[in-house]
C-alpha positions in Angstrom: 219.9 100.2 182.1 221.2 100.1 185.6 223.9 102.8 184.8 221.2 104.9 183.2 219.0 104.6 186.2 221.9 105.6 188.5 222.7 108.7 186.3 219.0 109.7 186.4 219.0 109.4 190.2 222.1 111.5 190.4 220.6 114.2 188.2 217.4 114.1 190.1 219.3 114.5 193.4 221.4 117.5 192.1 218.2 119.2 190.9 216.7 118.7 194.3 219.7 119.6 196.4 219.1 123.4 196.3 215.6 122.9 197.5 216.9 120.9 200.4 219.7 123.3 201.3 217.9 126.6 200.9 215.9 126.5 204.2 219.2 126.1 206.1 220.4 129.4 204.7 218.1 131.2 207.3 221.3 131.4 209.2 225.0 131.2 208.5 227.3 132.8 205.9 226.7 131.1 202.5 229.1 131.5 199.7 228.3 131.8 196.0 229.3 129.3 193.3 231.6 131.9 191.8 233.3 132.3 195.0 233.8 128.6 195.4 235.0 128.3 191.7 237.6 131.0 192.4 238.8 129.2 195.5 239.2 126.0 193.5 241.2 127.8 190.8 243.4 129.4 193.4 242.1 132.9 192.5 241.8 135.5 195.2 238.5 136.0 197.2 237.8 138.6 199.7 234.6 138.6 201.7 233.8 140.0 205.1 230.3 139.0 206.0 228.3 142.0 207.4 224.8 141.6 208.8 222.1 143.6 207.1 221.6 145.6 210.3 225.2 146.6 210.4 225.3 148.0 206.8 224.5 151.5 205.9 220.7 151.6 205.1 221.6 153.6 202.0 223.2 150.5 200.4 220.2 148.2 200.8 217.8 150.9 199.6 219.9 151.9 196.6 220.5 148.2 195.5 216.8 147.5 195.6 216.0 150.7 193.7 218.5 149.9 191.0 218.2 146.1 190.7 214.6 145.1 191.8 212.1 147.9 192.5 209.3 145.4 193.2 211.4 143.5 195.6 209.0 144.1 198.5 205.9 142.9 196.7 206.8 140.1 194.4 207.2 136.5 195.4 210.6 135.8 194.0 209.8 136.5 190.2 208.7 139.8 188.7 206.4 138.3 186.0 205.8 141.6 184.4 209.4 142.4 183.9 210.0 138.8 182.6 207.2 139.3 180.1 208.8 142.6 178.9 212.1 140.8 178.5 210.5 138.1 176.4 208.7 140.6 174.3 211.9 142.5 173.6 213.6 139.2 172.6 210.8 138.4 170.2 211.1 141.8 168.7 214.7 141.3 168.1 215.8 144.1 170.6 218.6 143.7 173.0 217.2 142.0 176.1 217.4 143.8 179.5 218.0 142.1 182.7 214.7 140.8 184.2 216.0 139.0 187.1 214.9 139.9 190.6 217.3 140.0 193.5 215.8 136.6 194.6 216.6 135.2 191.1 220.1 136.5 191.4 220.5 134.8 194.9 219.2 131.6 193.4 221.8 131.8 190.5 224.6 133.0 192.7 224.2 130.3 195.4 223.2 127.3 193.3 223.6 127.8 189.5 226.1 129.3 187.0 226.6 132.8 185.5 225.7 133.7 182.0 222.5 133.8 180.0 221.3 130.3 179.3 217.7 129.0 178.8 218.4 125.9 180.8 219.7 128.0 183.8 216.9 130.3 183.7 214.4 127.3 183.7 216.1 126.1 186.8 216.3 129.6 188.3 212.6 130.6 188.3 211.1 127.8 190.5 214.1 128.0 192.8 213.6 131.7 193.2 209.9 131.0 194.1 211.1 128.5 196.7 213.7 130.8 198.2 211.2 133.5 198.6 208.9 131.1 200.4 211.5 129.7 202.8 213.5 132.8 203.5 212.5 136.3 204.6 212.9 139.3 202.4 215.4 140.7 204.9 217.5 137.5 204.7 217.4 137.3 200.9 218.7 140.9 200.7 221.4 140.2 203.4 222.6 137.2 201.4 222.7 139.0 198.2 224.7 141.9 199.6 227.2 139.4 201.0 227.7 137.3 197.8 227.5 140.0 195.0 230.8 140.6 193.3 231.7 144.2 194.1 235.3 144.5 193.0 237.6 143.8 190.1 239.8 141.2 191.7 237.7 138.9 193.8 235.9 141.3 196.3 232.6 139.9 197.2 229.9 141.5 199.4 229.4 145.0 200.8 232.2 144.7 203.3 234.9 143.9 200.8 233.4 146.2 198.2 233.2 149.2 200.5 236.7 148.6 201.8 238.2 148.3 198.3 236.3 151.2 196.8 236.3 153.7 199.7 238.6 152.4 202.4 235.7 152.3 204.8 233.3 149.7 206.4 229.9 149.0 204.8 228.3 150.7 207.8 229.7 154.1 206.9 228.7 154.4 203.3 227.1 157.6 202.2 224.2 157.8 199.8 226.5 158.6 196.9 229.0 155.8 197.8 226.2 153.3 198.0 224.8 154.4 194.6 228.3 154.0 193.1 228.4 150.4 194.4 225.0 149.7 193.0 226.1 151.2 189.6 228.8 148.6 189.2 226.9 145.6 190.0 226.4 144.4 186.4 230.1 144.2 185.9 232.5 145.2 188.7 235.4 144.2 186.6 234.7 146.8 183.8 233.0 149.4 186.0 234.6 151.0 189.0 233.2 152.6 192.1 236.7 153.5 193.2 237.4 155.5 190.1 234.0 156.0 188.5 233.7 157.0 184.9 231.0 159.3 183.6 228.6 156.4 182.9 228.9 155.1 186.4 228.4 158.5 187.9 225.4 159.1 185.8 223.9 155.8 187.0 224.7 156.5 190.5 222.7 159.8 190.3 219.7 158.0 188.8 219.8 155.2 191.6 220.1 157.9 194.3 216.9 159.5 193.1 215.2 156.1 192.8 216.1 155.2 196.4 214.2 158.3 197.6 211.1 157.5 195.7 207.9 157.4 197.8 207.0 153.9 196.8 210.3 152.5 198.0 210.0 154.5 201.3 206.6 153.0 202.0 208.1 149.6 201.2 210.7 150.2 203.8 208.2 151.5 206.4 206.1 148.3 205.9 209.1 146.1 206.2 210.4 148.0 209.2 213.4 149.5 207.7 215.1 146.4 206.3 
């Protein structure tokens, strides 16, 4: 019984740890669990932290447009998108990604990759908490510095821009920002450096979305983050 009690306490501590740590990420340069795992395996990891204000504004706008159009208005979880994904699953259709940027930050910082019901159950309340304790600007800044953006351990906008285009994240053009956004689901199979027709098509769609009036209003309300 004593061993079981200790095990339960350890599990409870591990479940609560992300909630205790998240408020401290208002500052600093956090790393993702995938980055940490690659370090432990001895695999290469390249990440140059870039503050959000030092990035090309095209990148932030295009990533929001492609990954989470309601980023400005939701509170960590887009419940409408989540319901649509659940409806698709019930109908036997291939499920789309319904995760917000905040959910992806929660997963990348504290959980593990892949589609898993247990992970999703942990991810949802954690995303709500992260949205409560961190600003939208900070959430986006963290995401853009921990997202995998290259085929061999390039993480974040700095390393992704350097690998794909040989330039800093501050100098990305609208098209280059859109190409990086287009490879986010799988930067190992998709390339911004040598984009195929599918990546180029997605980049064009994301460029158009980034110029949408609703997103522009969002940016104005958030003072250009």
